[in-house]
C-alpha positions in Angstrom: -0.1 0.0 -0.2 1.4 3.3 -0.9 1.1 6.2 1.9 0.3 9.6 0.7 1.9 12.9 2.3 -0.2 15.9 2.9 0.7 19.4 2.3 0.9 21.0 5.7 -1.9 23.7 4.4 -4.0 20.5 3.4 -3.4 18.7 6.4 -4.4 22.0 8.7 -8.1 22.3 6.2 -8.4 18.6 7.4 -7.7 19.0 10.7 -10.5 21.9 11.1 -13.1 19.9 9.5 -12.4 16.8 11.6 -12.6 19.4 14.4 -15.8 21.1 13.7 -17.2 17.4 12.8 -16.5 16.1 16.2 -17.8 19.1 17.7 -21.2 19.0 15.6 -21.3 15.8 16.7 -21.3 16.5 20.7 -20.7 19.8 21.7 -20.2 18.5 25.2 -17.1 16.1 24.6 -13.6 17.7 24.5 -12.1 18.4 21.3 -8.0 17.6 21.1 -6.5 20.8 20.1 -4.6 20.7 16.4 -1.2 21.0 16.6 -0.8 24.7 15.1 -3.7 25.8 18.0 -2.0 29.1 19.1 0.7 29.8 16.3 1.2 33.2 15.1 0.3 33.4 11.0 0.5 35.9 8.7 0.5 36.6 4.9 2.6 39.0 2.9 1.3 41.3 0.0 2.7 42.6 -2.0 5.0 39.9 -3.3 8.5 40.1 -3.8 10.1 41.8 -6.8 7.1 43.0 -7.9 6.1 46.8 -8.7 3.8 49.0 -10.8 4.7 49.3 -14.4 3.9 52.8 -15.3 5.5 52.4 -18.7 2.8 49.6 -19.2 0.1 51.3 -17.4 0.8 55.0 -17.4 -0.7 57.5 -15.0 -3.6 60.1 -15.6 -1.3 62.8 -16.9 0.3 60.7 -19.7 -3.1 58.9 -20.8 -4.8 62.5 -21.2 -8.0 63.0 -22.1 -9.4 63.8 -18.6 -13.0 65.2 -19.8 -14.4 68.4 -18.1 -12.8 69.2 -14.5 -14.3 72.7 -13.9 -14.1 72.7 -10.0 -17.8 73.9 -7.9 -17.3 76.2 -4.4 -15.7 74.6 -1.2 -18.0 72.8 0.9 -19.0 74.7 4.2 -21.2 72.5 5.7 -20.2 73.6 9.5 -22.2 76.7 8.7 -24.9 75.9 6.0 -26.2 72.5 6.9 -29.7 72.6 8.5 -28.3 69.2 11.1 -25.2 67.9 11.8 -23.6 64.9 10.1 -23.2 62.4 13.2 -21.4 59.5 12.7 -23.7 57.1 14.8 -25.2 53.5 14.4 -23.9 50.7 12.0 -22.0 53.2 9.5 -19.0 54.2 12.1 -17.9 50.6 12.2 -18.8 49.3 8.9 -17.8 46.8 7.5 -17.1 44.8 10.8 -19.5 42.5 12.0 -19.9 42.8 15.9 -22.1 40.2 17.6 -24.6 40.2 20.6 -23.0 39.1 23.9 -23.3 35.6 25.2 -26.8 34.9 26.5 -28.2 37.3 24.0 -30.5 36.8 21.1 -28.3 37.6 18.2 -31.8 39.0 16.5 -33.7 40.8 18.8 -31.0 42.1 21.2 -29.6 45.2 20.3 -26.3 46.0 22.7 -23.6 47.4 20.6 -20.3 45.8 22.1 -18.2 48.0 20.1 -18.9 51.1 22.1 -17.7 49.4 25.2 -14.0 48.4 24.5 -12.4 51.6 25.5 -9.5 53.0 23.6 -10.2 50.2 20.7 -13.6 51.2 20.0 -13.8 53.1 16.6 -14.8 56.3 17.4 -19.1 57.7 16.8 -20.4 61.0 17.2 -21.0 62.1 20.7 -23.8 64.3 22.4 -23.4 67.8 23.5 -26.0 66.5 25.9 -23.6 64.2 27.4 -21.8 67.3 28.5 -24.4 69.3 29.9 -24.9 71.8 26.3 -28.0 69.8 25.1 -29.0 72.7 22.5 -25.9 72.8 20.3 -24.3 71.4 18.1 -20.9 71.4 16.0 -22.7 73.5 13.6 -21.9 77.1 14.0 -24.4 79.1 16.0 -27.0 81.3 14.0 -25.2 84.6 12.7 -21.5 83.1 13.5 -18.8 82.2 11.2 -16.3 79.6 11.9 -12.6 81.6 10.4 -10.3 79.1 11.8 -10.1 75.1 13.2 -7.3 73.6 14.7 -7.9 69.6 14.7 -6.0 67.1 17.4 -6.9 63.7 16.1 -5.7 59.7 16.9 -4.8 57.2 14.4 -7.6 54.7 13.4 -7.6 51.0 14.4 -4.5 48.8 14.2 -3.1 46.0 15.2 -2.2 45.4 18.6 1.3 46.5 20.4 4.3 43.9 19.7 4.2 41.3 22.5 1.1 42.7 24.3 -1.6 40.6 26.0 -3.5 39.1 22.9 -0.2 37.6 21.7 0.8 36.5 25.4 -2.3 34.7 25.1 -1.9 33.2 21.7 1.6 31.8 23.1 -0.3 30.4 26.3 -2.7 28.2 23.9 0.4 27.1 21.8 2.3 25.9 25.0 -0.8 24.6 26.3 -1.4 22.8 22.9 2.3 20.8 23.2 1.0 19.7 26.3 -2.1 18.0 25.0 -5.1 20.9 24.8 -8.7 20.3 24.8 -11.3 22.2 24.2 -15.3 22.0 24.0 -18.4 23.8 24.0 -18.1 27.7 23.4 -14.1 27.1 23.2 -14.4 24.2 20.5 -13.0 27.3 17.8 -9.7 27.1 20.0 -8.8 23.7 18.8 -8.2 25.2 15.1 -7.3 29.1 16.1 -4.2 30.8 15.1 -2.9 34.2 15.9 -3.5 36.6 12.7 -2.8 39.8 14.2 0.3 41.6 13.4 1.8 44.5 15.4 1.0 48.2 15.7 0.2 48.8 11.7 -3.2 50.5 10.4 -5.8 48.0 9.6 -7.9 48.6 6.3 -10.8 49.6 8.7 -8.5 51.7 10.8 -7.3 53.5 7.4 -11.1 53.9 6.6 -11.5 55.7 9.4 -9.1 58.0 8.6 -10.1 58.7 5.4 -13.7 59.7 6.1 -12.5 61.8 9.1 -10.9 63.9 6.4 -13.6 63.7 3.9 -15.7 65.0 7.1 -13.4 67.6 7.6 -13.2 69.1 4.0 -17.1 68.7 4.0 -17.4 70.8 7.4 -14.5 73.3 6.6 -13.6 73.4 3.2 -14.1 77.0 2.8 -11.6 77.8 5.4 -9.0 76.6 2.0 -9.9 79.8 0.4 -7.7 81.9 2.4 -4.4 79.4 1.4 -5.8 80.6 -2.0 -5.6 84.0 -1.0 -2.2 83.4 0.5 -0.6 81.1 -2.2 0.7 79.0 0.3 -0.8 75.1 1.3 -1.4 73.9 4.9 1.3 71.9 6.8 -0.1 68.7 8.4 1.9 67.1 11.1 2.4 63.7 12.8 4.8 61.0 14.2 7.6 58.8 12.7 5.9 55.2 13.7 4.5 53.8 10.5 0.8 53.9 11.7 1.3 57.9 12.2 2.6 58.3 8.7 0.0 56.4 7.3 -2.5 57.9 8.9 -1.9 61.8 8.2 -1.9 60.3 4.5 -4.9 58.8 4.2 -6.7 62.1 6.2 -5.0 63.9 3.9 -6.2 61.9 0.7 -9.9 61.9 2.5 -9.7 65.9 2.8 -7.9 66.8 -0.6 -8.6 63.7 -2.7 -6.5 61.0 -4.4 -3.9 61.6 -5.9 -4.1 65.3 -5.5 -3.4 65.4 -1.7 -0.1 64.5 -2.9 0.4 68.1 -4.3 -2.1 70.1 -1.9 -0.4 69.9 1.5 3.0 69.5 3.0 3.0 66.5 5.3 5.8 67.1 8.2 7.1 64.0 10.0 8.4 64.5 13.4 10.7 61.4 15.1 9.3 59.7 17.6 11.9 58.0 19.8 13.6 57.8 23.1 15.0 61.2 24.0 13.6 62.9 21.2 11.4 66.1 21.9 8.2 65.8 20.0 4.8 67.1 21.1 3.2 64.2 19.6 4.7 61.8 21.7 5.9 63.4 25.1 6.1 60.2 27.1 9.6 59.7 25.4 11.1 62.5 27.1 8.5 62.7 30.3 10.8 60.1 32.8 7.9 60.2 35.6 5.7 59.2 33.0 7.5 55.7 32.7 7.9 54.8 36.1 4.7 52.9 37.2 4.2 54.6 40.7 3.6 57.9 38.7 2.6 57.2 35.3 1.2 54.0 35.1 -1.1 54.4 38.6 -4.4 53.8 36.3 -2.8 50.1 34.9 -2.3 49.2 38.6 -6.1 50.1 39.2 -7.5 48.2 36.5 -5.8 45.0 36.9 -6.6 45.0 40.4 -10.7 45.6 39.6 -10.2 42.9 36.8 -9.0 40.4 39.5 -13.1 39.8 40.4 -14.8 41.6 37.5 -14.9 38.1 35.3 -15.7 35.4 37.6 -18.4 34.2 36.6 -17.3 33.9 32.5 -13.9 32.3 33.8 -16.1 29.9 35.6 -17.7 28.8 32.5 -14.7 28.6 30.5 -12.5 27.0 32.7 -15.3 24.2 32.8 -14.8 24.1 28.9 -10.9 23.2 28.9 -8.5 20.9 29.8 -4.8 21.3 30.0 -4.6 24.9 31.0 -6.5 27.6 33.2 -7.9 31.0 32.6 -7.0 33.6 34.4 -8.5 37.3 34.8 -5.2 38.4 32.6 -6.6 36.1 29.9 -10.2 37.4 29.9 -8.5 40.9 29.3 -6.3 39.6 26.6 -9.3 37.5 24.9 -11.5 40.4 25.2 -9.1 42.6 23.8 -8.6 39.6 21.1 -12.4 40.4 20.5 -11.7 44.1 19.7 -8.7 43.6 17.8 -9.7 40.6 15.5 -13.1 42.4 14.8 -11.6 45.9 14.1 -8.5 43.8 11.8 -9.8 41.0 9.9 -14.1 41.9 10.4 -15.3 39.4 13.1 -14.3 37.4 16.1 -15.1 34.3 18.0 -13.9 35.7 20.9 -16.7 38.5 21.4 -19.3 35.8 21.5 -17.5 34.5 24.5 -18.3 37.3 27.1 -21.7 38.6 28.6 -22.9 41.8 28.7 -22.0 42.5 31.9 -18.2 41.7 30.9 -18.4 44.3 28.4 -19.5 46.8 30.6 -16.8 45.9 33.0 -14.1 45.7 30.4 -15.0 49.4 29.5 -14.4 50.3 33.0 -11.2 48.7 33.2 -10.3 51.2 30.6 -11.9 53.6 31.8 -9.9 53.5 35.7 -6.5 52.7 33.2 -6.8 56.3 31.2 -8.4 58.4 33.9 -5.7 57.7 36.4 -2.8 57.0 33.9 -3.3 59.8 31.0 -6.4 62.2 33.0 -7.1 64.4 35.9 -6.1 61.3 38.1 -2.3 61.4 36.5 0.3 63.3 38.3 2.1 63.6 34.9 -0.7 63.7 32.6 -1.2 67.8 32.4 2.9 67.9 32.1 2.8 65.4 28.6 -0.1 67.9 27.2 1.5 71.0 28.0 3.5 71.1 24.5 0.3 70.6 22.1 -1.5 73.3 24.7 1.7 76.0 24.0 1.2 75.1 20.2 -2.4 75.5 20.2 -1.7 79.1 22.0 0.9 79.9 20.1 -0.9 79.5 16.6 -3.7 81.7 18.7 -1.7 84.4 19.3 1.0 84.2 16.3 3.7 84.0 18.6 6.2 81.1 18.7 6.0 78.7 21.9 8.7 78.8 24.8 10.6 75.3 25.3 9.1 74.6 28.6 7.5 71.2 27.6 8.1 68.1 25.0 7.8 70.6 22.0 10.6 70.7 19.5 11.8 74.0 19.8 13.8 73.0 16.5 10.9 72.8 14.7 8.5 75.5 16.6 10.6 78.3 15.9 10.3 77.7 12.3 7.6 79.4 9.9 8.1 76.7 7.5 7.8 73.6 10.2 5.2 75.2 12.4 3.5 78.3 10.4 1.5 80.3 12.5 -1.2 82.1 9.9 -3.1 78.8 8.8 -6.7 78.5 8.9 -6.5 75.0 9.0 -4.0 73.1 11.5 -4.7 69.1 11.8 -2.0 67.3 13.8 -2.0 63.3 14.3 -1.1 61.7 17.4 -1.6 58.7 19.6 -4.6 58.4 22.2 -2.9 58.7 25.6 -1.7 62.0 24.1 -4.8 63.6 22.9 -6.1 62.6 27.0 -3.4 64.0 27.9 -3.8 67.5 25.9 -7.6 67.8 27.3 -6.3 67.5 30.9 -3.9 70.1 30.0 -6.7 72.1 28.6 -8.8 71.5 31.8 -11.7 70.9 30.1 -13.2 69.6 33.3 -16.7 68.7 31.8 -15.2 65.7 30.3 -14.3 64.2 33.8 -17.2 65.9 35.9 -17.7 64.2 39.2 -15.5 62.5 42.0 -12.5 60.2 41.2 -13.4 57.0 39.5 -13.9 54.0 42.3 -11.6 51.3 42.1 -13.8 48.8 43.3 -16.8 49.3 40.8 -18.5 51.7 38.4 -20.4 54.1 40.4 -21.4 55.9 37.3 -21.0 59.3 39.4 -18.1 60.6 36.7 -18.7 61.5 33.1 -15.4 60.5 31.8 -15.8 57.0 29.5 -12.8 56.1 28.0 -14.5 54.7 24.4 -16.0 58.0 24.2 -12.8 60.3 24.5 -10.0 57.8 23.4 -11.4 55.3 21.0 -9.7 54.8 17.3 -9.9 57.7 15.3 -11.0 60.3 18.4 -10.3 63.9 17.7 -10.4 67.3 19.2 -11.3 70.4 17.6 -11.0 73.9 18.5 -13.2 76.5 16.2 -12.4 80.0 16.0 -15.7 81.9 15.3 -16.9 85.6 14.1 -20.2 86.2 15.7 -21.3 89.7 15.1 -24.0 89.5 17.9 -21.3 88.9 20.5 -19.2 91.4 22.2 -16.2 90.9 21.7 -17.4 89.1 18.3 -14.3 87.1 18.3 -15.4 83.7 19.8 -13.8 80.2 20.5 -14.9 76.7 21.5 -14.1 73.1 22.0 -15.5 69.9 20.2 -14.6 66.6 21.3 -15.8 63.7 18.5 -19.1 66.2 17.8 -19.9 67.0 21.4 -19.4 70.6 22.4 -17.4 70.7 25.9 -18.6 73.6 27.7 -15.9 75.8 30.2 -18.0 77.8 32.2 -17.2 76.0 35.3 -13.3 75.5 34.5 -12.7 78.6 32.6 -12.5 82.1 34.9 -14.4 84.7 32.8 -16.0 82.7 30.6 -19.9 82.7 31.5 -22.4 79.7 30.7 -23.5 79.5 27.2 -25.8 77.7 25.6 -23.5 76.8 22.4 -20.3 76.5 24.6 -18.7 80.2 23.4 -16.5 81.9 25.1 -14.6 85.3 24.1 -11.7 84.5 22.3 -9.0 86.6 24.4 -10.6 85.4 27.2 -9.6 81.5 26.2 -6.3 82.7 25.4 -5.9 84.6 28.9 -7.1 81.0 31.1 -4.7 78.6 28.4 -1.7 81.0 29.3 -2.4 81.1 33.0 -2.7 77.4 32.4 0.8 76.7 30.7 2.3 78.6 33.7 0.8 76.7 36.2 1.8 73.3 34.5 5.6 72.7 35.9 7.0 70.4 33.1 10.0 70.1 35.2 8.8 69.4 38.5 6.0 66.8 36.9 8.4 65.1 34.9 11.6 64.6 36.6 10.9 65.3 40.6 11.0 62.7 43.1 7.5 62.4 44.8 4.4 60.4 45.7 1.2 59.6 44.0 -1.8 58.1 45.1 -4.5 55.9 43.6 -8.2 57.4 43.6 -6.9 60.9 43.6 -7.9 63.6 40.7 -4.7 65.7 40.8 -6.1 67.7 37.9 -3.5 66.0 35.9 -0.6 67.7 38.1 2.0 66.4 40.4 1.2 67.0 44.0 3.7 68.9 46.5 4.3 67.7 49.6 
């Protein structure tokens, strides 16, 4: 009899079919994991040694015959639209598929798990009512004209950080597989599961988020480009040197200007992100205390303690369906992160169906604790790290170059080429931790209204929710407006993910206003005082003790 040797790929397929067949026959019986379970897999495209052949496939300018190309007026929906184009509902996550939680009807129930993934959630439009302004939106108030917009935004969905919890979980599965891992029930899929996520690159969905963010802002603020036409200049958009940050600004610019037009219509400035290099978009690289756990990672410690007892019921259920290892609270977080990352990168994740509605609520609170105390008011280093962007925004408001009192790069920030002070549109790409550091530095306390977050449980007493403020694609906009009905006529307001944020309670001299407006000069004065308050040198380099559960307003305690 002749023996036939199967190719590895064919063997894997047959193994998967056998696993599925046996699981279908008896869902209560244990299935032995395939040898490749938990291993990392990847694909490579484009093939090596391939490239576009522009000689055989010439570009548009060489082909010619473009047809009529007259331009129209720039869109200005921020002033002309009757209602604001909110990003809500299924459209904010197309084409992702997110199932209902474990135990829920997949068709009748409507719990959106993607809104409970913390910083791994896709961004969606918030309501100004969430922060006490029920009668306004980002649309310019009647009689007002937006004359300038300053945008700070995060990259879109990405692969996990290299070596983080999802990869560690995969390794745990691989190690157990070598020792005879067996699974059943909800976990049967693990018998053939492989780790398919790369490291830190934008996913296709993440690229689409940034492209659409660019389209959105062209539709809203396109009229501001006329200022560049009048001055004979083009904008400078800034980002950091990490691959996902470079791709982020390119996708945003492509959405804003079009393809291939963006290649000639905007200057893209890439600032080096590396240890010891000043960069407002990566202040943790020079703020020593941000890398000391007792000061810079208070939230991470609190979140881990919270997770220890947050998923007990689900862990008991899952541990009854596995033989050869024991799942821990750390594994619960890793599997929830796999639900988020796989959905964002691959379009769907079986891990999502393992967890209950309560689990997703606790998963969100895990991130709430982490970000509130790592980069929000509960952090002693948050304001210091956000100070650089605060200084840069004020410099652009006033037309005066910033002083080097923070993580900003003075070499670039003292140059009209790299840090122009006369643009009507500014757009800087950064990371979610820096967006939150910046919001803390701006002292936008309405985002954190209420007592400090409890380490024991979510008491729903604070307005801060990580998935609302630091999701993939999060963005912070500052609108400068001319409002003839106001005195003075030059006004300013702040918008976070389409929610107008009031400042009356935290900005001296700013009266309560239904549209969140405050006089431009008053806001600039308040922010200059805030710059003076934040001691970058002390907060980032001094030896001090900080405690959990405290609202520090983002600044280090003084003994």
